[in-house]
Each structure stands twice: as C-alpha cells, then as structure tokens.
C-alpha positions in Angstrom: 1.9 318.5 -129.7 -0.9 317.3 -132.0 0.6 319.1 -135.0 3.9 317.3 -134.3 2.3 313.9 -134.1 0.3 314.5 -137.3 3.4 315.7 -139.1 5.3 312.7 -138.0 2.5 310.4 -139.1 2.3 312.1 -142.5 6.1 311.9 -143.0 6.1 308.2 -142.2 3.2 307.6 -144.6 4.8 309.5 -147.4 8.2 308.0 -146.9 6.8 304.4 -146.9 5.0 304.9 -150.2 7.9 306.8 -151.7 10.1 303.7 -151.6 7.5 301.3 -152.9 8.4 299.4 -156.0 6.5 299.2 -159.3 6.0 296.6 -162.0 5.6 296.9 -165.8 2.6 295.1 -167.4 2.8 293.4 -170.8 1.0 296.3 -172.4 3.6 298.8 -171.1 1.5 300.2 -168.2 3.5 300.8 -165.0 1.7 299.8 -161.8 3.0 301.9 -159.0 3.1 300.8 -156.2 2.7 297.0 -156.4 -0.4 295.8 -154.6 -1.2 292.9 -152.3 -3.5 290.2 -153.5 -5.8 291.0 -150.5 -5.7 294.8 -151.2 -3.4 297.7 -150.2 0.2 298.4 -151.0 2.7 295.6 -151.0 5.7 296.2 -148.7 8.3 295.2 -151.3 10.6 298.2 -151.9 13.4 296.7 -154.0 14.2 296.9 -157.7 11.3 297.7 -160.0 10.0 294.7 -162.0 10.4 295.1 -165.7 12.0 293.3 -168.7 15.6 292.4 -168.0 15.4 293.6 -164.3 17.3 291.5 -161.8 15.5 291.7 -158.4 17.1 288.5 -157.1 15.9 287.1 -153.7 12.9 289.5 -153.6 10.0 288.6 -151.2 6.9 289.2 -153.3 4.6 286.9 -151.3 1.0 287.7 -151.9 1.9 290.4 -154.5 -0.7 291.2 -157.2 1.5 291.0 -160.4 -1.0 290.0 -163.1 0.1 290.7 -166.6 3.7 291.4 -165.4 6.4 291.7 -168.1 9.6 290.3 -166.6 11.0 289.0 -170.0 14.6 288.0 -169.6 14.9 289.0 -166.0 16.6 287.3 -163.1 14.3 286.4 -160.1 16.6 283.6 -158.7 15.7 282.8 -155.1 12.6 285.1 -155.0 9.5 284.3 -153.0 6.1 284.4 -154.7 4.0 282.5 -152.1 0.3 283.1 -152.9 1.2 285.8 -155.6 -0.9 286.4 -158.6 1.3 286.2 -161.7 -1.5 285.3 -164.1 -1.1 286.2 -167.8 2.5 287.3 -167.2 5.5 287.3 -169.6 8.3 285.4 -167.9 10.0 284.3 -171.1 13.7 283.4 -170.6 13.5 284.5 -167.0 15.8 282.9 -164.4 13.4 281.4 -161.9 15.8 278.9 -160.2 15.1 278.3 -156.6 12.0 280.4 -156.5 9.1 279.6 -154.2 5.8 279.7 -156.1 3.8 277.8 -153.5 0.1 278.6 -154.0 0.9 281.1 -156.8 -1.3 281.7 -159.8 0.6 281.7 -163.0 -2.4 280.7 -165.2 -2.1 281.7 -168.8 1.5 282.9 -168.4 4.4 282.6 -170.8 7.5 280.9 -169.4 9.1 280.0 -172.7 12.7 278.9 -172.1 12.7 279.9 -168.5 14.7 278.2 -165.8 12.8 276.5 -163.0 15.6 274.5 -161.5 14.9 273.7 -157.8 11.7 275.8 -158.0 8.9 275.0 -155.5 5.6 274.8 -157.5 3.6 273.3 -154.6 -0.1 273.8 -155.3 0.7 276.4 -158.0 -1.9 277.1 -160.7 -0.1 276.6 -164.0 -3.1 276.0 -166.2 -2.6 276.9 -169.8 1.0 278.0 -169.2 3.5 277.9 -172.0 6.5 275.9 -170.6 8.2 275.3 -173.9 11.9 274.6 -173.4 11.8 275.1 -169.6 14.3 273.5 -167.4 12.7 271.7 -164.4 15.7 270.0 -162.8 14.8 268.9 -159.3 11.7 271.1 -159.1 8.9 270.3 -156.7 5.3 270.2 -158.0 3.2 268.6 -155.3 -0.4 269.5 -156.0 0.4 271.8 -158.9 -2.1 272.1 -161.7 -0.6 271.8 -165.2 -4.0 271.3 -167.0 -3.6 272.5 -170.6 0.0 273.5 -170.2 2.5 273.2 -173.0 5.7 271.3 -172.2 7.1 271.1 -175.7 10.9 270.5 -175.4 10.9 270.9 -171.6 13.8 269.2 -170.0 14.6 267.3 -166.8 10.9 266.5 -166.1 12.0 263.1 -164.8 13.6 264.8 -161.7 10.4 266.7 -160.8 9.0 265.4 -157.5 5.4 265.4 -156.2 2.0 264.4 -157.6 0.8 267.0 -160.0 -2.4 267.4 -162.1 -2.4 267.6 -165.9 -5.1 266.6 -168.4 -5.5 265.3 -171.9 -4.8 268.7 -173.5 -1.4 269.0 -171.7 1.2 268.9 -174.5 4.4 266.9 -173.8 5.7 266.9 -177.4 9.5 266.2 -177.4 9.7 266.8 -173.6 13.0 265.3 -172.3 12.7 262.6 -169.6 9.1 261.8 -170.5 8.9 258.4 -172.1 5.2 258.4 -171.1 2.8 260.8 -169.5 3.8 259.5 -166.0 7.4 260.6 -166.3 8.5 257.1 -165.1 6.1 257.6 -162.1 8.2 260.5 -160.7 5.7 263.1 -161.9 2.4 261.1 -161.8 -1.0 262.2 -162.9 -3.7 263.1 -160.5 -7.2 263.9 -162.0 
C-alpha cells in the first residue's frame, strides 16, 4: 500500500513539472520551468514564452520573468499581477488589456508595443523605453514612470490615474501631451 501511495505521489509530481512552461531570456537562455516571485515553480503550463509567441490570456501572476524575450509576441488579455518582468524585451508586443498591477517592468524595452486598455496600477516602469507605445485608455494609478522614455508615444491624454514621473522622463513628440500634465488627465505625483 505504501509503495502504491509513493508511486502515485511520484507520478503526480513528475506529471505536474512535465507540463510546466518555460521562457526565453534576452541572452537566449531558456528558463524551465518558470518560477514564482516568491520561490518554487509557477503553475502556468501554457505556451512557452519566447519571441513571436502568442500565449494570449495567460495567467502569469507573480511569475519571475526577468530578462524575458517576448519580442513581437501577443500577450493580449494576460495577467501579470505582481510579476517580475524587469529588463525584458517586449518590443512590438501586443499587451492590450493586460493586467500589470504591481508588476516590475523596470529597465524593460517596450518600443512600439500596444498598451491599449492595460492596467498599470502601481507598476514599476522606471527607466522603461516606451517609444511609440499606444496607451489608449490605459490605467496608471500609482505607476512609477521615473526616467521612462515616451518619445512618440500616443494616446497619453486618455490615460487615467495619478502616476509618478520625474525631470528625466522624456516626453519628446509624445502625442496628446501639450505639457507634462497631459491636460491634467495624467498628473504628476512626486
């Protein structure tokens, strides 16, 4: 009976890790399986995360995905609550309707990505390259954009919430930004 119970436990353990997903880092390294920000394997078992991958509507809450390379991928509707996406390559990635509440994207590259209807509540976006990003109707309550680059970003006037940004945040040619307060729709909080 003990042998049967141990065999069943071993089979369940092996099968749960056999279906775990991986992600590709910007240096080409594959991290398998994806880890939680608080340690241990993350339960996500969907499509592996890599350039051009399309794991739409994935729940990657509290996933440790630092240095992830998802260049040109499609993450529409995905959930990254509390996830670590620092120093990641998210260039030209479809991030519409994603939930990035409390996520860490510091130092990431989101060049020409789509953040339409994204929830950036309390997200850390310090030093992030947001050149050419679409922000239509995004929420940014409590987000930190200190040192971020918004060159040519569009629809900033429709962003809601009070966000933080500093003197080194670059709004050059950002659309909908006559001044640094985005017509008071995206006000500054020190």
